[in-house]
C-alpha positions in Angstrom: 123.5 -99.6 -69.8 121.0 -98.1 -67.4 117.6 -99.6 -67.7 114.2 -99.1 -66.1 111.4 -101.7 -66.1 108.0 -100.5 -65.2 105.9 -103.3 -63.8 107.3 -106.2 -61.7 104.9 -108.9 -62.7 106.0 -112.1 -64.4 107.5 -110.5 -67.5 108.8 -107.4 -65.7 110.7 -109.3 -63.0 112.2 -111.8 -65.4 113.2 -109.0 -67.8 114.8 -106.8 -65.1 116.6 -109.7 -63.5 118.1 -111.1 -66.7 119.2 -107.7 -67.9 121.0 -107.1 -64.6 122.6 -110.5 -65.0 124.5 -109.3 -68.1 125.9 -106.3 -66.2 123.2 -103.6 -66.7 122.1 -101.3 -64.0 118.4 -102.0 -63.6 115.7 -100.2 -61.7 112.2 -101.8 -61.5 109.2 -99.7 -60.8 105.9 -100.8 -59.3 103.0 -99.0 -57.7 102.4 -101.8 -55.2 104.4 -100.7 -52.2 104.1 -104.1 -50.4 105.5 -105.9 -53.4 108.4 -103.4 -53.8 109.2 -103.8 -50.1 109.3 -107.5 -50.4 111.6 -107.3 -53.5 113.9 -104.8 -51.8 114.3 -107.2 -48.9 115.2 -110.1 -51.1 111.8 -111.9 -51.2 111.0 -112.9 -54.7 107.3 -112.6 -55.6 106.8 -115.2 -58.4 107.8 -118.8 -58.8 110.0 -119.4 -61.8 112.8 -122.0 -61.9 116.3 -120.5 -61.9 115.1 -116.9 -61.3 115.6 -116.7 -57.5 119.4 -117.4 -57.8 119.8 -114.6 -60.3 117.6 -112.3 -58.4 119.5 -112.7 -55.2 122.9 -112.3 -56.8 122.0 -109.1 -58.7 120.2 -107.6 -55.7 123.2 -108.2 -53.5 125.6 -106.8 -56.1 123.5 -103.6 -56.5 122.6 -104.1 -60.2 118.9 -104.7 -59.4 116.9 -102.1 -57.6 113.2 -101.5 -56.9 111.1 -98.3 -56.3 107.5 -97.1 -56.2 108.6 -93.7 -57.8 108.3 -93.6 -61.6 110.2 -90.4 -61.7 113.1 -91.7 -59.6 113.1 -95.1 -61.4 113.4 -93.7 -64.9 115.6 -90.6 -64.3 119.0 -92.1 -65.4 117.6 -94.8 -67.7 118.5 -94.9 -71.4 115.8 -97.5 -72.0 112.5 -97.8 -70.3 110.6 -101.1 -70.6 106.8 -101.1 -70.1 106.0 -104.5 -68.7 102.4 -103.8 -67.6 99.2 -105.8 -67.6 97.0 -105.9 -70.7 94.1 -107.9 -69.4 91.2 -108.8 -71.7 88.1 -106.6 -71.5 84.6 -108.0 -71.6 84.7 -107.9 -75.4 88.0 -109.7 -75.6 90.1 -106.7 -76.5 93.3 -105.9 -74.7 93.0 -103.3 -71.9 95.7 -100.7 -72.6 94.8 -98.4 -69.7 97.8 -99.3 -67.6 100.2 -98.7 -70.4 98.7 -95.5 -71.6 98.5 -94.1 -68.0 102.2 -94.6 -67.6 102.9 -93.2 -71.0 101.0 -90.0 -70.1 103.1 -89.7 -66.9 106.3 -90.2 -68.8 105.4 -87.3 -71.0 105.4 -85.0 -68.0 108.7 -86.2 -66.5 111.1 -87.1 -69.3 114.0 -84.6 -69.5 116.2 -86.1 -72.2 116.1 -88.7 -75.0 115.0 -92.2 -74.0 113.8 -95.3 -75.8 110.4 -96.4 -74.5 109.9 -100.1 -75.1 106.5 -101.9 -75.2 107.4 -105.3 -73.6 103.8 -106.2 -72.8 101.7 -108.1 -75.4 99.7 -105.4 -77.1 97.5 -105.0 -80.2 98.7 -103.6 -83.4 98.9 -99.9 -83.3 99.8 -99.6 -79.6 103.2 -98.1 -80.2 101.5 -95.3 -82.1 99.1 -94.7 -79.1 102.0 -94.8 -76.6 103.9 -92.3 -78.7 100.9 -90.0 -78.9 100.3 -90.2 -75.2 103.9 -89.2 -74.4 104.1 -86.6 -77.1 101.2 -84.5 -75.7 103.3 -83.3 -72.8 107.0 -83.6 -73.8 109.6 -81.3 -75.4 112.5 -83.7 -75.8 113.1 -86.4 -78.4 112.1 -90.0 -77.7 111.4 -93.2 -79.5 108.8 -95.9 -78.9 109.8 -99.5 -79.7 107.9 -102.7 -79.8 109.9 -105.6 -78.3 107.5 -108.5 -77.6 108.5 -111.2 -75.2 108.4 -114.9 -76.0 108.9 -116.4 -72.5 107.5 -119.8 -71.6 106.5 -120.1 -68.0 108.7 -122.7 -66.3 111.7 -122.0 -68.6 111.5 -118.2 -68.8 115.1 -117.6 -67.6 116.5 -119.9 -70.2 114.3 -118.4 -72.9 115.5 -114.8 -72.0 119.1 -115.6 -71.6 119.3 -117.8 -74.8 116.4 -116.6 -77.0 115.4 -118.3 -80.3 115.1 -114.8 -81.7 114.6 -111.3 -80.6 112.0 -109.2 -82.3 112.4 -105.4 -82.3 110.0 -103.1 -84.0 111.4 -99.7 -84.7 112.0 -97.4 -87.7 114.4 -95.2 -85.8 118.1 -95.8 -86.5 119.0 -94.3 -83.1 116.7 -96.7 -81.2 117.8 -99.6 -83.4 121.4 -99.1 -82.4 120.6 -98.9 -78.7 118.4 -102.0 -78.7 120.9 -104.0 -80.8 123.7 -103.2 -78.3 121.4 -104.1 -75.4 120.6 -107.5 -76.7 124.0 -108.4 -78.2 125.1 -110.4 -75.1 122.0 -112.7 -75.5 122.6 -113.7 -79.1 126.3 -114.4 -79.3 125.6 -117.9 -80.6 124.1 -116.4 -83.7 120.4 -116.5 -83.1 118.8 -113.6 -84.9 117.8 -110.1 -83.8 115.0 -109.4 -86.2 114.3 -105.7 -86.9 111.0 -104.7 -88.4 108.4 -102.0 -88.2 106.4 -101.5 -84.9 103.1 -102.9 -86.2 104.6 -106.0 -87.6 106.4 -106.7 -84.3 103.2 -106.3 -82.4 101.4 -108.7 -84.7 104.2 -111.2 -84.6 103.6 -111.9 -80.9 99.9 -112.5 -81.4 100.5 -114.6 -84.5 103.1 -116.8 -82.7 100.9 -117.6 -79.7 97.8 -118.1 -81.8 99.6 -120.5 -84.1 100.8 -122.6 -81.1 97.3 -122.6 -79.6 96.0 -123.8 -83.0 98.4 -126.7 -82.9 97.2 -127.7 -79.5 93.5 -127.6 -80.4 94.2 -129.4 -83.6 95.8 -132.3 -81.7 93.0 -132.3 -79.2 90.5 -132.8 -82.0 92.7 -135.6 -83.5 92.7 -137.2 -80.0 88.9 -137.2 -80.0 88.9 -138.8 -83.5 91.4 -141.4 -82.4 89.1 -142.5 -79.6 86.2 -142.8 -81.9 88.1 -144.7 -84.6 90.2 -146.9 -82.3 93.5 -145.2 -83.2 96.2 -144.2 -80.8 97.0 -140.4 -80.6 100.6 -141.1 -79.4 101.3 -143.0 -82.6 99.7 -140.3 -84.8 101.7 -137.6 -82.9 104.9 -139.4 -83.6 104.0 -140.0 -87.2 103.3 -136.4 -88.0 105.9 -134.8 -85.6 108.8 -136.5 -87.5 107.9 -134.3 -90.5 110.1 -131.2 -90.1 107.4 -129.0 -91.7 105.2 -129.8 -88.7 107.7 -130.4 -85.9 107.4 -132.4 -82.6 106.5 -129.6 -80.2 103.0 -128.6 -79.2 101.5 -131.9 -80.5 100.7 -133.4 -77.1 97.0 -133.8 -76.5 95.5 -133.0 -73.2 92.7 -131.1 -71.4 93.3 -127.8 -73.1 95.7 -124.8 -72.8 95.5 -122.2 -70.1 97.8 -119.6 -68.6 98.2 -115.9 -69.0 99.1 -115.8 -72.7 97.4 -118.2 -75.1 93.7 -117.6 -74.0 94.2 -113.8 -73.8 96.3 -113.5 -77.0 94.0 -115.6 -79.2 91.0 -113.7 -78.0 92.7 -110.3 -78.5 93.7 -111.3 -82.1 90.2 -112.3 -82.9 89.0 -108.9 -81.5 91.6 -107.0 -83.5 90.4 -108.8 -86.6 86.8 -107.9 -86.0 87.8 -104.2 -85.6 89.1 -104.3 -89.2 86.0 -106.2 -90.4 87.6 -109.6 -90.7 86.4 -112.8 -89.2 89.3 -115.0 -88.1 87.4 -118.3 -88.4 90.2 -120.6 -87.5 90.8 -118.9 -84.2 87.1 -118.9 -83.4 87.3 -122.7 -83.7 90.5 -122.9 -81.7 88.8 -121.1 -78.7 85.7 -123.3 -79.0 87.7 -126.5 -79.0 89.8 -125.4 -76.1 86.8 -124.5 -73.9 85.2 -127.9 -74.4 88.5 -129.7 -73.9 88.9 -128.5 -70.4 86.1 -130.8 -69.4 87.1 -133.6 -71.7 87.5 -136.0 -68.7 84.2 -135.3 -67.1 82.0 -137.7 -69.3 84.5 -140.5 -68.7 84.3 -139.9 -65.0 80.5 -139.8 -65.0 80.3 -142.9 -67.1 82.5 -144.8 -64.7 80.3 -143.8 -61.7 77.0 -144.5 -63.5 76.3 -140.7 -64.0 76.1 -140.1 -60.2 79.0 -138.2 -58.7 77.1 -137.1 -55.6 79.0 -138.1 -52.5 82.0 -139.2 -54.4 85.5 -138.0 -53.4 88.2 -137.3 -55.9 92.0 -136.8 -55.6 93.3 -134.2 -58.0 97.0 -134.0 -59.0 97.9 -130.6 -60.4 96.4 -127.2 -60.2 98.7 -125.0 -62.2 97.9 -124.6 -65.9 101.3 -126.2 -66.7 104.2 -127.7 -64.7 107.0 -125.6 -63.2 104.9 -122.6 -62.5 102.4 -121.5 -59.9 100.2 -119.7 -62.5 96.6 -120.9 -62.3 95.1 -118.5 -64.8 92.6 -120.4 -67.0 93.9 -123.6 -65.5 91.8 -126.6 -66.7 92.0 -127.9 -63.1 89.7 -125.1 -61.9 87.1 -126.0 -64.5 87.2 -129.6 -63.4 86.9 -128.6 -59.8 83.8 -126.5 -60.5 82.1 -129.3 -62.4 82.8 -132.0 -59.7 81.7 -129.8 -56.9 78.5 -128.8 -58.8 77.8 -132.5 -59.2 78.0 -133.0 -55.5 81.5 -134.4 -55.3 84.3 -133.4 -53.0 88.0 -132.9 -54.0 91.4 -133.1 -52.3 94.1 -131.6 -54.5 97.9 -131.4 -54.5 100.2 -129.2 -56.5 103.9 -128.6 -55.8 103.6 -124.8 -56.2 100.1 -123.6 -57.0 97.9 -124.7 -54.1 98.3 -121.4 -52.2 97.2 -119.4 -55.3 94.1 -121.6 -55.7 93.2 -121.3 -52.1 93.3 -117.5 -52.4 90.8 -117.8 -55.3 88.4 -120.5 -54.2 89.1 -120.8 -50.5 87.9 -124.0 -48.8 85.8 -125.1 -51.8 88.2 -128.1 -51.9 90.8 -129.6 -49.5 94.5 -129.3 -50.0 97.0 -132.1 -49.4 100.7 -131.7 -48.4 101.9 -134.3 -50.9 100.6 -136.3 -53.8 99.9 -139.5 -51.8 98.1 -137.7 -49.0 95.6 -136.5 -51.6 94.7 -140.1 -52.4 93.3 -141.0 -49.0 89.7 -142.3 -49.3 89.4 -141.0 -52.8 87.2 -142.9 -55.2 89.5 -142.0 -58.2 92.5 -139.9 -59.1 92.3 -137.1 -61.7 95.6 -135.8 -63.2 95.4 -132.2 -64.5 99.0 -131.0 -64.7 102.1 -133.0 -65.9 104.5 -132.2 -63.0 107.6 -134.4 -63.2 106.9 -135.7 -59.7 103.7 -137.4 -61.0 105.4 -139.3 -63.8 106.9 -142.3 -61.8 104.7 -142.7 -58.7 104.5 -145.7 -56.4 101.6 -147.4 -58.0 101.4 -150.1 -55.3 101.0 -147.4 -52.7 98.4 -145.7 -54.8 96.4 -148.8 -55.2 96.1 -149.3 -51.5 95.1 -145.7 -50.8 92.4 -145.3 -53.5 89.0 -146.8 -52.8 89.0 -148.0 -56.4 92.0 -148.3 -58.7 90.8 -145.7 -61.1 92.8 -143.0 -62.8 91.6 -140.3 -65.2 94.7 -138.8 -66.8 94.3 -135.5 -68.6 98.0 -135.4 -69.6 98.7 -139.0 -70.8 101.5 -139.5 -68.2 101.3 -143.3 -68.1 101.3 -146.2 -70.6 98.1 -148.1 -71.0 99.8 -151.5 -71.1 101.6 -150.9 -67.8 98.4 -149.7 -66.1 96.6 -152.9 -67.3 99.4 -155.0 -65.7 98.9 -153.1 -62.5 95.1 -153.6 -62.5 94.1 -150.0 -62.9 91.1 -148.6 -64.7 92.9 -146.0 -66.7 91.5 -143.4 -69.1 93.5 -140.8 -70.9 93.2 -138.5 -73.9 93.1 -140.0 -77.4 94.0 -143.6 -76.4 91.9 -146.7 -75.8 90.8 -147.0 -72.2 92.2 -149.6 -69.9 89.2 -151.0 -67.9 89.1 -152.9 -64.7 
């Protein structure tokens, strides 16, 4: 099948590459000429495990192409995916200007029937708006479909190639047949392709991400309660996670969620609720808990240093909002950095992939180390903000000699308290009793 993907950001590039991997002829369109030039030359523009190999293979074999021309990119396509940004506006609502601008252009250039697919995360009613924007200037038939993505950064290729489910919102039998054929290679093991109306599909994406964000904030509040009552959040997590009505996933406490999806999608669903005169009180609380959780470690750090951080130097492990990505959007590490620097402290950070992105945003506000141990030199304490695998089994003896004080503030509960006690570290984490020097 011939496919066009408009937008080569995270979702667009993964979508285009994975469709090419199953034999489709894919053309990706982007207005950023520099990005397109890099992609045409074989230089991948995002970090995502497993993607580069597929990208290189399909580019070499001619199934994956890139252009800045919308008209050229969609000319022969049967299906056109819109994978464009929907950033939050000042009021929290999703900005649809990128999508509607392209929809307006499509209305002028479509010459035959095509399926237009909203792949971006969009509010309920967007498919109707896209349809209206195209219909103003078109004389041929077309269908607009909602097909939300459920990709997790760090495992996006696996999620796309072997999806738990595929959600397709359409009331057109013609579009349903085309979309069913397109996704058939990805669900051969029997995972469902769920067809529904467009509005239900749009809401499904927001509902899914908002529910997962709620689980995270709930466990972070349980963690706070554990510390005050003397319980252990790890034991509570295991106890409730074994109930299959609850499940084991998204029950790990920490310093809050970040990234491009959860913060934006929860906020957008709250805004959509307000627009129909409904107050989504649970999600208001979820957002409030998460904002506070990002600085959960700060009072612990301040107490250890007698409420005076001026002149202190900290090592920070992890800058990305989660491991296996270079995405720093709404990353808790950035909030911690701001708080420490505002208090007069200095920071040296290490992240396997995200340091360059942070440097582009905050410049020389902090120092950057080439590896995790170099970040520890002359540091008064270590703060862990991202649970990269490389941080899980470090050389504790080496760490003890590099740190001025054997103090670790762990926002991701990487280590066991009993082990840290044996090693002589002051160790504080989330929802567990502290190990003090």
